[in-house]
Backbone as a chain_set.jsonl record, in Angstrom:
{"seq": "MAQNRINTMLLFLCLLITFEVAQSGLIFNLDNGELCLQSAQCKSNCCHRESTLGLARCAPTAAETQKCSPLHLYGVYYYCPCESGLKCEVDRSIIGTITNTDFGYCKDPNEA", "coords": {"N": [[-190.28, -16.218, 1.588], [-188.704, -13.845, 1.135], [-186.309, -14.897, 2.07], [-185.82, -16.795, 0.041], [-185.281, -15.251, -2.118], [-183.026, -13.966, -1.434], [-181.367, -16.223, -1.186], [-181.212, -16.95, -3.927], [-179.997, -14.693, -5.106], [-177.54, -14.95, -3.893], [-176.519, -17.167, -4.82], [-176.455, -16.576, -7.533], [-174.469, -14.61, -7.422], [-172.312, -16.083, -6.593], [-171.878, -17.76, -8.813], [-171.414, -16.007, -10.748], [-168.943, -14.907, -9.802], [-167.319, -17.151, -9.906], [-167.343, -17.664, -12.671], [-165.949, -15.292, -13.481], [-163.401, -15.586, -12.263], [-162.619, -18.037, -13.613], [-162.428, -16.937, -16.3], [-160.313, -15.131, -15.983], [-158.045, -16.526, -15.921], [-157.13, -17.713, -13.621], [-157.949, -20.339, -13.184], [-157.913, -21.572, -15.603], [-156.046, -21.716, -18.724], [-153.315, -21.772, -17.781], [-149.876, -21.048, -17.306], [-146.787, -22.661, -17.946], [-145.249, -24.221, -15.188], [-147.161, -23.429, -13.348], [-149.34, -24.469, -10.703], [-151.541, -27.204, -11.154], [-154.682, -29.138, -11.751], [-155.793, -30.636, -13.655], [-155.077, -31.466, -17.04], [-156.426, -29.978, -18.896], [-156.47, -27.401, -17.893], [-154.004, -26.229, -18.471], [-152.166, -24.18, -20.708], [-150.428, -25.545, -22.384], [-151.691, -27.962, -22.388], [-150.75, -30.034, -20.596], [-150.62, -31.34, -17.68], [-148.332, -32.015, -15.381], [-146.829, -34.301, -13.187], [-144.174, -35.227, -11.149], [-143.767, -37.268, -9.296], [-145.664, -39.64, -7.316], [-146.583, -38.531, -4.995], [-145.947, -35.861, -5.381], [-146.682, -32.422, -6.239], [-148.59, -31.347, -9.054], [-147.771, -29.659, -11.976], [-148.16, -27.357, -14.642], [-146.544, -28.157, -17.695], [-144.267, -28.166, -20.524], [-145.116, -29.684, -23.733], [-143.84, -32.833, -24.836], [-140.786, -33.151, -26.844], [-139.415, -34.353, -30.015], [-137.926, -37.559, -29.641], [-138.021, -37.449, -26.897], [-139.104, -38.755, -23.66], [-142.447, -39.889, -23.318], [-145.993, -39.845, -22.558], [-148.884, -41.506, -23.681], [-151.956, -40.057, -24.662], [-154.423, -39.892, -22.242], [-157.223, -40.473, -19.957], [-157.03, -39.549, -17.372], [-155.813, -36.953, -17.044], [-153.598, -35.977, -15.688], [-150.127, -36.224, -16.0], [-147.187, -38.325, -15.867], [-145.198, -38.158, -17.738], [-145.23, -35.79, -20.283], [-147.515, -35.59, -23.107], [-146.752, -35.809, -26.627], [-145.572, -33.145, -28.633], [-147.284, -31.256, -31.158], [-147.847, -32.906, -34.183], [-146.109, -35.04, -33.657], [-145.882, -38.501, -32.606], [-146.452, -40.532, -29.888], [-144.798, -43.336, -29.454], [-145.489, -46.279, -28.02], [-145.846, -49.286, -26.235], [-148.908, -50.297, -25.535], [-150.709, -51.427, -22.692], [-153.229, -52.929, -20.694], [-152.748, -52.946, -17.857], [-150.762, -50.978, -17.774], [-152.122, -48.76, -18.698], [-153.994, -48.374, -16.674], [-152.458, -47.983, -14.294], [-150.924, -45.804, -15.146], [-148.462, -46.163, -16.378], [-147.581, -46.556, -18.858], [-145.231, -45.669, -20.823], [-143.53, -44.042, -23.484], [-141.663, -42.918, -26.487], [-141.414, -39.82, -28.221], [-141.972, -39.739, -31.645], [-141.471, -38.853, -35.05], [-144.172, -39.415, -37.137], [-143.865, -39.71, -39.83], [-141.32, -40.44, -40.564], [-139.286, -43.194, -41.545]], "CA": [[-190.254, -15.524, 0.306], [-187.457, -12.941, 1.09], [-185.156, -15.884, 2.201], [-185.62, -17.482, -1.266], [-184.788, -14.313, -3.003], [-181.605, -13.725, -1.041], [-180.553, -17.415, -1.768], [-181.1, -16.88, -5.295], [-179.116, -13.69, -5.328], [-176.145, -15.368, -3.388], [-176.224, -18.303, -5.768], [-176.189, -15.811, -8.867], [-173.247, -14.017, -7.163], [-171.248, -17.066, -6.555], [-171.735, -18.186, -10.118], [-170.695, -14.808, -11.466], [-167.472, -14.815, -9.321], [-166.641, -18.349, -10.473], [-167.043, -17.378, -14.091], [-164.985, -14.296, -13.649], [-162.098, -16.321, -11.921], [-162.227, -18.849, -14.735], [-162.073, -16.117, -17.389], [-159.179, -14.294, -15.758], [-156.819, -17.258, -16.047], [-156.68, -18.291, -12.416], [-158.272, -21.735, -13.213], [-157.727, -22.196, -16.939], [-155.018, -20.995, -19.347], [-152.283, -21.594, -16.963], [-148.526, -21.011, -17.87], [-145.811, -23.79, -17.488], [-144.773, -24.094, -13.847], [-148.212, -23.173, -12.405], [-149.946, -25.586, -10.212], [-152.781, -27.629, -11.878], [-155.282, -30.527, -11.297], [-156.069, -31.276, -14.875], [-154.266, -30.84, -18.282], [-157.223, -28.944, -19.612], [-156.182, -26.081, -17.286], [-152.744, -25.628, -19.001], [-152.009, -23.736, -22.099], [-149.688, -26.693, -23.185], [-152.501, -29.194, -22.269], [-150.044, -31.09, -20.019], [-150.462, -31.219, -16.267], [-147.206, -32.927, -15.138], [-146.496, -34.7, -11.879], [-142.916, -35.903, -11.168], [-143.966, -38.402, -8.436], [-147.043, -39.949, -6.88], [-146.886, -37.512, -3.956], [-145.595, -34.426, -5.715], [-147.738, -31.432, -6.816], [-148.716, -31.286, -10.518], [-147.643, -28.362, -12.578], [-148.269, -27.298, -16.115], [-145.273, -28.402, -18.365], [-144.397, -28.181, -22.086], [-145.255, -31.009, -24.335], [-142.512, -33.54, -25.13], [-140.227, -33.045, -28.147], [-138.953, -35.554, -30.598], [-137.04, -38.366, -28.871], [-138.152, -37.289, -25.432], [-140.034, -39.654, -23.116], [-143.923, -39.449, -23.3], [-147.174, -40.627, -22.249], [-149.948, -41.294, -24.646], [-153.183, -39.233, -24.144], [-155.386, -40.682, -21.482], [-158.399, -39.743, -19.312], [-156.622, -39.053, -16.013], [-155.649, -35.593, -16.928], [-152.279, -35.695, -15.065], [-149.138, -37.148, -16.644], [-145.759, -38.339, -15.354], [-144.539, -37.634, -18.943], [-146.201, -35.16, -21.102], [-147.796, -36.11, -24.461], [-145.876, -35.212, -27.677], [-145.958, -31.83, -29.289], [-148.136, -31.413, -32.305], [-147.13, -33.504, -35.304], [-145.425, -36.152, -33.24], [-146.702, -39.68, -31.989], [-145.873, -41.237, -28.693], [-144.614, -44.737, -29.669], [-145.476, -46.99, -26.76], [-146.595, -50.647, -26.187], [-149.974, -50.047, -24.594], [-151.178, -52.6, -22.005], [-154.257, -52.563, -19.818], [-152.155, -52.555, -16.698], [-149.991, -49.848, -17.992], [-153.059, -47.756, -18.821], [-154.62, -48.162, -15.383], [-151.462, -47.563, -13.486], [-150.304, -44.654, -15.755], [-146.917, -46.37, -16.447], [-147.333, -46.966, -20.279], [-144.505, -44.566, -21.348], [-142.79, -44.244, -24.771], [-140.723, -41.804, -26.901], [-141.969, -39.114, -29.399], [-141.278, -39.952, -32.951], [-142.205, -38.316, -36.215], [-144.783, -40.593, -37.813], [-143.505, -39.591, -41.257], [-139.948, -41.005, -40.759], [-139.271, -44.738, -41.477]], "C": [[-188.911, -14.711, 0.165], [-186.206, -13.885, 1.257], [-184.821, -16.465, 0.827], [-184.947, -16.553, -2.297], [-183.278, -14.024, -2.689], [-180.779, -14.96, -1.377], [-180.328, -17.422, -3.179], [-180.024, -15.903, -5.714], [-177.618, -14.093, -4.981], [-175.687, -16.415, -4.454], [-175.691, -17.595, -7.099], [-174.788, -15.176, -8.643], [-172.13, -14.9, -7.166], [-170.892, -17.626, -7.989], [-170.947, -17.156, -10.955], [-169.223, -14.829, -11.092], [-166.719, -15.969, -9.973], [-166.325, -18.239, -11.934], [-165.958, -16.408, -14.271], [-163.542, -14.753, -13.319], [-161.661, -17.161, -13.08], [-161.754, -17.994, -15.831], [-160.728, -15.359, -17.154], [-157.966, -15.104, -15.703], [-156.354, -17.903, -14.832], [-156.924, -19.873, -12.302], [-157.831, -22.358, -14.477], [-156.582, -21.255, -17.556], [-153.765, -20.701, -18.677], [-150.934, -21.745, -17.675], [-147.8, -22.225, -17.265], [-145.303, -23.267, -16.118], [-145.91, -23.82, -12.878], [-148.758, -24.448, -11.91], [-151.272, -25.934, -10.954], [-153.288, -28.95, -11.269], [-155.605, -31.284, -12.456], [-155.287, -30.699, -15.995], [-155.069, -29.903, -19.022], [-156.977, -27.529, -19.062], [-154.978, -25.431, -17.901], [-152.838, -25.193, -20.357], [-151.301, -24.869, -22.995], [-150.542, -27.899, -23.108], [-151.655, -30.461, -21.605], [-149.824, -30.695, -18.552], [-149.606, -32.267, -15.736], [-146.963, -33.175, -13.606], [-145.167, -35.596, -11.86], [-143.008, -37.245, -10.327], [-145.247, -38.556, -7.937], [-147.463, -38.87, -5.85], [-146.595, -36.096, -4.23], [-146.872, -33.686, -6.313], [-147.619, -31.386, -8.306], [-148.597, -29.878, -10.852], [-147.659, -28.43, -14.117], [-146.756, -27.429, -16.729], [-145.432, -28.323, -19.804], [-144.539, -29.639, -22.54], [-143.908, -31.572, -24.671], [-142.048, -33.424, -26.647], [-139.864, -34.329, -28.748], [-137.77, -36.192, -29.831], [-137.057, -38.332, -27.391], [-139.204, -38.423, -25.038], [-141.453, -39.043, -23.071], [-144.83, -40.252, -22.851], [-148.146, -40.425, -23.393], [-151.153, -40.533, -23.985], [-154.054, -40.265, -23.316], [-156.441, -39.837, -20.672], [-158.039, -39.099, -17.992], [-156.515, -37.575, -15.974], [-154.326, -35.11, -16.319], [-151.266, -36.663, -15.608], [-147.809, -37.21, -15.757], [-144.845, -38.011, -16.441], [-145.437, -36.937, -19.834], [-146.426, -35.703, -22.484], [-146.813, -35.292, -25.388], [-146.437, -33.977, -28.172], [-146.635, -32.194, -30.523], [-147.25, -31.978, -33.425], [-146.348, -34.754, -35.002], [-146.318, -37.249, -32.651], [-145.9, -40.357, -30.984], [-145.954, -42.855, -29.02], [-144.47, -45.49, -28.336], [-146.315, -48.288, -26.991], [-147.701, -50.413, -25.061], [-150.349, -51.453, -23.908], [-152.32, -52.024, -21.104], [-153.817, -52.2, -18.413], [-151.395, -51.242, -16.726], [-150.884, -48.61, -18.048], [-153.728, -47.421, -17.465], [-153.714, -47.462, -14.438], [-150.67, -46.289, -13.965], [-148.791, -44.928, -15.985], [-146.728, -46.921, -17.936], [-146.565, -45.661, -20.939], [-143.813, -44.994, -22.696], [-141.956, -43.053, -25.083], [-141.547, -41.238, -28.041], [-141.152, -39.384, -30.551], [-142.173, -39.186, -33.983], [-142.812, -39.434, -36.94], [-144.37, -40.626, -39.326], [-142.17, -40.169, -41.579], [-140.171, -42.506, -40.631], [-138.79, -45.262, -40.308]], "O": [[-188.14, -14.888, -0.778], [-185.175, -13.651, 0.626], [-183.645, -16.609, 0.492], [-184.194, -16.972, -3.177], [-182.439, -13.871, -3.576], [-179.632, -14.829, -1.803], [-179.278, -17.888, -3.623], [-179.21, -16.222, -6.581], [-176.651, -13.678, -5.62], [-174.528, -16.433, -4.868], [-174.662, -17.969, -7.661], [-173.978, -15.19, -9.571], [-171.063, -14.56, -7.678], [-169.73, -17.913, -8.281], [-170.011, -17.439, -11.702], [-168.355, -14.774, -11.963], [-165.63, -15.791, -10.518], [-165.258, -18.629, -12.407], [-165.089, -16.616, -15.118], [-162.591, -14.365, -13.997], [-160.517, -17.07, -13.525], [-160.67, -18.289, -16.333], [-160.085, -14.99, -18.137], [-156.892, -14.549, -15.471], [-155.33, -18.586, -14.855], [-156.284, -20.587, -11.531], [-157.417, -23.518, -14.496], [-156.234, -20.211, -17.004], [-153.156, -19.647, -18.86], [-150.862, -22.542, -18.61], [-148.174, -22.73, -16.207], [-144.989, -22.09, -15.934], [-145.7, -23.953, -11.672], [-148.668, -25.458, -12.608], [-152.023, -25.033, -11.329], [-152.644, -29.692, -10.528], [-155.71, -32.507, -12.362], [-154.862, -29.545, -15.923], [-154.524, -29.067, -19.741], [-157.27, -26.553, -19.753], [-154.883, -24.204, -17.886], [-153.56, -25.804, -21.145], [-151.602, -25.043, -24.175], [-150.167, -28.887, -23.74], [-151.812, -31.628, -21.963], [-148.985, -29.856, -18.226], [-150.078, -33.398, -15.617], [-146.913, -32.204, -12.851], [-145.13, -36.625, -12.533], [-142.355, -38.227, -10.678], [-146.021, -37.611, -8.094], [-148.593, -38.382, -5.877], [-146.931, -35.21, -3.445], [-147.864, -34.257, -6.765], [-146.482, -31.387, -8.778], [-149.163, -28.993, -10.211], [-147.239, -29.399, -14.75], [-145.847, -26.786, -16.204], [-146.545, -28.394, -20.325], [-144.165, -30.607, -21.878], [-142.93, -30.831, -24.777], [-142.852, -33.585, -27.565], [-139.977, -35.358, -28.082], [-136.805, -35.536, -29.441], [-136.3, -39.011, -26.698], [-139.989, -38.928, -25.841], [-141.624, -37.85, -22.82], [-144.53, -41.438, -22.712], [-148.232, -39.352, -23.99], [-151.216, -40.461, -22.757], [-154.321, -41.376, -23.773], [-156.465, -38.609, -20.763], [-158.719, -38.169, -17.557], [-157.019, -36.939, -15.048], [-153.99, -33.932, -16.44], [-151.551, -37.859, -15.665], [-147.442, -36.271, -15.051], [-143.727, -37.591, -16.143], [-146.465, -37.534, -20.155], [-145.48, -36.287, -23.013], [-146.19, -34.304, -24.999], [-147.649, -33.762, -28.144], [-146.584, -33.354, -30.933], [-146.093, -31.593, -33.592], [-145.949, -35.474, -35.917], [-147.432, -36.943, -32.228], [-144.751, -40.724, -31.229], [-146.982, -43.516, -28.87], [-143.471, -45.354, -27.63], [-147.27, -48.357, -27.765], [-147.416, -50.353, -23.865], [-150.281, -52.497, -24.557], [-152.363, -50.83, -20.807], [-154.38, -51.292, -17.802], [-151.416, -50.489, -15.753], [-150.517, -47.549, -17.544], [-153.985, -46.25, -17.187], [-154.098, -46.466, -13.826], [-149.834, -45.78, -13.22], [-147.96, -44.038, -15.808], [-145.788, -47.675, -18.185], [-147.196, -44.76, -21.492], [-143.575, -46.176, -22.945], [-141.567, -42.275, -24.212], [-142.263, -41.955, -28.74], [-139.923, -39.311, -30.558], [-143.366, -38.94, -33.802], [-142.104, -40.353, -37.351], [-144.597, -41.651, -39.968], [-141.872, -40.387, -42.753], [-140.98, -43.027, -39.864], [-138.737, -46.482, -40.154]]}, "num_chains": 1, "name": "protein.A"}
């Protein structure tokens, strides 16, 4: 009985610490240049990796005419998605989506 109470208190303490760390910005709300595992952790919503073996870091979204990746489920990009209001013009393919090689360029969708 006492062991169960101790285990419950330790679990509660671990959850409390995890919540506090997340709220303090050590896991989410990361600035550009900080290490990340998923784009959801970054203020810019782009966790960028330059190579397959490189570490991923938060990076700014792509501006008009810059190389970009369309949004996908992996959460780590070789090229960041476009900034708000721009569209990543890319020829999507199944192979490109699986291998994360479907890159394009940011364009204003309102321009001809």
